[in-house]
RODO-2510 file (C-alpha; in nm, 4 decimals, decimal comma):
residues 250
     n   res          X          Y          Z
     1     m     7,5567    15,1224     3,3851
     2     s     7,4891    14,9059     3,0801
     3     s     7,6329    14,5583     3,0330
     4     s     7,8304    14,6824     2,7308
     5     t     7,9907    14,9546     2,9462
     6     v     8,0877    14,6980     3,2093
     7     a     8,2283    14,4684     2,9412
     8     r     8,4380    14,7520     2,7975
     9     a     8,5635    14,8507     3,1416
    10     m     8,6686    14,4895     3,2037
    11     l     8,8575    14,4898     2,8732
    12     l     9,0527    14,7930     2,9895
    13     l     9,1327    14,6338     3,3255
    14     a     9,2458    14,3132     3,1567
    15     e     9,4741    14,5140     2,9280
    16     l     9,6193    14,7086     3,2219
    17     g     9,6832    14,3761     3,3919
    18     r     9,9478    14,3234     3,1232
    19     g    10,1249    14,6503     3,2055
    20     e    10,1072    15,0275     3,1788
    21     r     9,9228    15,1672     2,8756
    22     t     9,8620    15,5083     2,7190
    23     l     9,5155    15,6396     2,6472
    24     e     9,5780    15,5766     2,2766
    25     q     9,6661    15,2125     2,3425
    26     l     9,3588    15,1592     2,5586
    27     a     9,1349    15,3197     2,2958
    28     a     9,2819    15,0797     2,0404
    29     v     9,1872    14,7843     2,2613
    30     l     8,8272    14,9066     2,2545
    31     d     8,8482    14,9918     1,8842
    32     a     8,7002    15,3276     1,9836
    33     h     8,7885    15,6960     2,0029
    34     k     9,0064    15,8189     2,2880
    35     s     8,7101    16,0087     2,4322
    36     t     8,5221    15,6803     2,4770
    37     a     8,8120    15,5241     2,6631
    38     l     8,8476    15,8369     2,8748
    39     r     8,4809    15,8264     2,9779
    40     l     8,5344    15,4735     3,1059
    41     l     8,8640    15,5504     3,2766
    42     r     8,7578    15,8627     3,4655
    43     p     8,5193    15,6962     3,7157
    44     m     8,7683    15,4115     3,7642
    45     e     9,0415    15,6659     3,8317
    46     e     8,8191    15,8474     4,0842
    47     a     8,7566    15,5145     4,2576
    48     r     9,1338    15,4432     4,2547
    49     v     9,0787    15,1276     4,0507
    50     v     9,3200    15,2713     3,7927
    51     q     9,5900    15,5371     3,8258
    52     r     9,7375    15,7849     3,5780
    53     d    10,0954    15,9013     3,6156
    54     a    10,2617    16,2294     3,5187
    55     a    10,3346    16,0918     3,1717
    56     h     9,9614    16,0177     3,1260
    57     r    10,0121    15,6434     3,1309
    58     y     9,7530    15,4301     3,3068
    59     r     9,8130    15,1422     3,5455
    60     l     9,6060    14,9352     3,7884
    61     g     9,5261    15,1248     4,1056
    62     p     9,5503    15,0470     4,4792
    63     q     9,1786    14,9925     4,5270
    64     l     9,1852    14,7052     4,2792
    65     f     9,4697    14,5416     4,4701
    66     a     9,2778    14,5861     4,7954
    67     l     8,9739    14,4155     4,6442
    68     a     9,1921    14,1370     4,5046
    69     g     9,3415    14,0815     4,8493
    70     q     8,9969    14,0607     5,0059
    71     a     8,8863    13,8122     4,7415
    72     l     9,1893    13,5934     4,8119
    73     e     9,1262    13,6030     5,1860
    74     q     8,7721    13,4810     5,1235
    75     r     8,9060    13,1617     4,9666
    76     g     8,8837    12,9234     5,2607
    77     v     9,1481    12,6801     5,1404
    78     r     9,4063    12,9580     5,1109
    79     a     9,3702    13,0573     5,4755
    80     v     9,3666    12,6953     5,5931
    81     a     9,6739    12,6070     5,3878
    82     a     9,8832    12,9115     5,4811
    83     p    10,0626    12,7795     5,7946
    84     h    10,1380    12,4476     5,6278
    85     l    10,2744    12,6155     5,3142
    86     r    10,4915    12,8478     5,5215
    87     e    10,6378    12,5468     5,6995
    88     l    10,7011    12,3618     5,3723
    89     n    10,8702    12,6714     5,2332
    90     a    11,0855    12,7081     5,5442
    91     v    11,1884    12,3423     5,5524
    92     t    11,2698    12,3073     5,1809
    93     g    11,3843    12,6637     5,1136
    94     q    11,2125    12,6374     4,7732
    95     t    10,9222    12,8118     4,6016
    96     v    10,5835    12,6819     4,7178
    97     h    10,2587    12,7448     4,5294
    98     l     9,8903    12,6883     4,5940
    99     a     9,6676    12,6734     4,2861
   100     a     9,2969    12,6257     4,2191
   101     y     9,0856    12,5319     3,9175
   102     e     8,8302    12,7972     3,8305
   103     g     8,6210    12,8369     3,5190
   104     g     8,8385    12,6182     3,3018
   105     e     9,1636    12,7790     3,4195
   106     v     9,4251    12,6968     3,6818
   107     v     9,5229    13,0029     3,8845
   108     y     9,7927    13,0499     4,1473
   109     i     9,6153    13,1687     4,4637
   110     d     9,9142    13,1775     4,6988
   111     k    10,2923    13,1730     4,6763
   112     y    10,5904    13,1531     4,9105
   113     d    10,9170    13,2528     4,7472
   114     s    11,2387    13,0558     4,7539
   115     r    11,5090    13,1952     4,9792
   116     h    11,7567    13,1405     4,6948
   117     p    11,8316    13,4141     4,4391
   118     v    11,7583    13,1789     4,1468
   119     r    11,3841    13,1056     4,1303
   120     m    11,0976    13,0625     3,8864
   121     y    10,8859    13,3567     3,7758
   122     s    10,5275    13,3400     3,8975
   123     r    10,2805    13,5488     4,0904
   124     i     9,9467    13,5191     4,2651
   125     g     9,6678    13,5474     4,0091
   126     l     9,8787    13,4177     3,7216
   127     r     9,7271    13,1366     3,5152
   128     a     9,9212    12,8111     3,4964
   129     a     9,9531    12,6269     3,1660
   130     l     9,7084    12,3373     3,1608
   131     h     9,9407    12,0959     2,9789
   132     s    10,2766    12,1641     3,1423
   133     a    10,2292    12,2753     3,5050
   134     a    10,2283    12,0108     3,7772
   135     v     9,9500    12,1889     3,9667
   136     s     9,7349    12,1844     3,6530
   137     k     9,7846    11,8117     3,6098
   138     v     9,6769    11,7477     3,9696
   139     l     9,3627    11,9572     3,9297
   140     l     9,2643    11,8233     3,5864
   141     a     9,3231    11,4639     3,6962
   142     d     9,0420    11,5016     3,9510
   143     l     8,7830    11,6029     3,6915
   144     p     8,5218    11,3467     3,5808
   145     p     8,6530    11,1669     3,2697
   146     a     8,4113    11,3329     3,0271
   147     e     8,4885    11,6820     3,1594
   148     r     8,8595    11,6034     3,1613
   149     r     8,8486    11,5076     2,7921
   150     e     8,6501    11,8203     2,7091
   151     v     8,9003    12,0460     2,8837
   152     v     9,1979    11,8748     2,7216
   153     a     9,0363    11,9066     2,3788
   154     g     9,0409    12,2835     2,4214
   155     v     9,4040    12,3107     2,5339
   156     e     9,6471    12,5039     2,3158
   157     f     9,9496    12,2758     2,3252
   158     t    10,2259    12,5359     2,3156
   159     p    10,5641    12,3551     2,3138
   160     f    10,7452    12,5535     2,5835
   161     t    11,0406    12,3121     2,6015
   162     a    11,1566    11,9868     2,4475
   163     n    10,9778    11,8024     2,7318
   164     t    10,6370    11,9683     2,6935
   165     l    10,3413    11,7399     2,6240
   166     t    10,2099    11,8419     2,2824
   167     t     9,9085    11,6196     2,2124
   168     p     9,5739    11,5541     2,3841
   169     e     9,6538    11,1831     2,3954
   170     a     9,9815    11,2404     2,5819
   171     l     9,8191    11,4724     2,8352
   172     l     9,5222    11,2407     2,8954
   173     a     9,7575    10,9485     2,9530
   174     e     9,9587    11,1514     3,2037
   175     l     9,6433    11,2636     3,3842
   176     e     9,5424    10,8998     3,4225
   177     q     9,8808    10,8296     3,5807
   178     v     9,8501    11,1321     3,8092
   179     a     9,5069    11,0145     3,9243
   180     r     9,6517    10,6709     4,0058
   181     q     9,9680    10,7820     4,1862
   182     g     9,8269    11,0866     4,3658
   183     w    10,0852    11,3444     4,2578
   184     a    10,2194    11,5126     3,9440
   185     q    10,5419    11,6529     3,8123
   186     d    10,6621    11,9147     3,5683
   187     h    10,9964    11,7775     3,4505
   188     a    11,1338    12,0894     3,2754
   189     e    10,8127    12,1063     3,0715
   190     h    10,7294    12,4753     3,1107
   191     e    11,0756    12,6193     3,1687
   192     p    11,3853    12,4185     3,0725
   193     f    11,5583    12,4804     3,4058
   194     i    11,2663    12,4237     3,6477
   195     n    11,1445    12,0958     3,7964
   196     c    10,8280    12,0810     4,0031
   197     v    10,6185    11,8326     4,1983
   198     a    10,2571    11,8882     4,3041
   199     a    10,0025    11,7116     4,5246
   200     p     9,6266    11,7454     4,5762
   201     v     9,4477    11,9138     4,8638
   202     r     9,1105    11,7470     4,9195
   203     d     8,8037    11,8882     5,0917
   204     a     8,5481    11,7130     5,3128
   205     t     8,3771    11,5612     5,0060
   206     g     8,7000    11,4078     4,8798
   207     r     8,7212    11,6334     4,5759
   208     v     9,0456    11,8147     4,4983
   209     a     9,0018    12,1738     4,6144
   210     a     9,3546    12,2915     4,5354
   211     a     9,7039    12,1769     4,4465
   212     v    10,0229    12,2521     4,6367
   213     s    10,3619    12,2382     4,4680
   214     v    10,7344    12,2825     4,5173
   215     s    10,9307    12,4311     4,2256
   216     v    11,3106    12,4206     4,2040
   217     p    11,5653    12,5440     3,9481
   218     d    11,7979    12,2649     3,8365
   219     v    12,1015    12,4678     3,9441
   220     l    11,9876    12,4087     4,3017
   221     l    11,8534    12,0517     4,2907
   222     t    11,8516    11,7811     4,0264
   223     h    11,5275    11,6267     3,9070
   224     e    11,5902    11,3256     4,1302
   225     q    11,6473    11,5506     4,4315
   226     v    11,3206    11,7326     4,3609
   227     l    11,1400    11,3971     4,3519
   228     a    11,2964    11,3248     4,6908
   229     l    11,0889    11,6155     4,8289
   230     l    10,7695    11,4223     4,7537
   231     p    10,7203    11,2694     5,1020
   232     r    10,7363    11,6123     5,2627
   233     l    10,5065    11,7590     4,9952
   234     l    10,2512    11,4776     5,0318
   235     a    10,2558    11,5159     5,4094
   236     t    10,1873    11,8886     5,3710
   237     a     9,9005    11,8276     5,1279
   238     a     9,7551    11,5670     5,3649
   239     a     9,7763    11,8083     5,6588
   240     v     9,5971    12,0814     5,4640
   241     s     9,3378    11,8281     5,3481
   242     a     9,2770    11,7214     5,7088
   243     d     9,2253    12,0821     5,8115
   244     c     8,9790    12,1168     5,5212
   245     g     8,7770    11,8285     5,6674
   246     h     8,9079    11,5416     5,4547
   247     p     8,9293    11,2237     5,6629
   248     a     9,2694    11,0597     5,6941
   249     p     9,3193    10,7401     5,4879
   250     g     9,2221    10,4281     5,6781
***
C-alpha cells in the first residue's frame, strides 16, 4: 500500500470522525471520483474499520473503536489515574477530565461524567482549545519557554466567549501565572456557563505528564464555589503524580 493511499484513507477516517457521510461526500473530500473513494472504503469496510448502513451512508466501525480503546489502555498515566479520578468524580459529583499534550495538541484521554443532568459537552479523544481550556493551560505552562512561545504563536485565538484570551501576550502571561501557582482555570472562557479548574500530574522526572480537571456549569456552582474545589483537585493530582513516581514535596 502506497503512502498516498494511506494518506487518503486517513483523510476519509478523519472526515468520518465528524459524522456520517455519503460516498459522494467522501469522494469530495478526496477531490476524486466516487470509484476512487470506494476502492479505499471497501477494505476498511471488510476490516470493520468503517461501516455502511442501509441508506449507503458510512460511519466509523467497531474495529476502529476497539483499536482506540487498546491505544488508550496503553497510556500508562490513564490507568494509574483512573481510581483517583473516579474518587474525585464521586466526591464532587462533577465532570472530571484527564488530558495530555501530544504533537502540539491537547487531547482528552479520559472522562468521568457529572451525575447532574446539566453538564459540559466533551468526549475522550476530543481536542481541547489551547487558549481557553484549563487543562491546556496546565500542559502548555510546563513547556520550556521557547517551545511555549512557539506553540502560542501558532494558536488561532477564537473568541468563544467574552472572557476568552484573544492575544498571544495575554495567554503567555497567564501561562506564567499558571506555572507559578501550580493550577489553572477556565473562567467561562470556552463556554459562557462553564467554570473549570485544572492541576498537573507529574511523572518521575518532574515533567507534567497530564492534567486533571473538574468542570462545573454555573447553574450548579458559582465560580467561587468551583475554586473551592481546588484543594481536593490538587490532592487528587498529587496522588496520581505519586503513583506515577513523582516524589512528594519536601
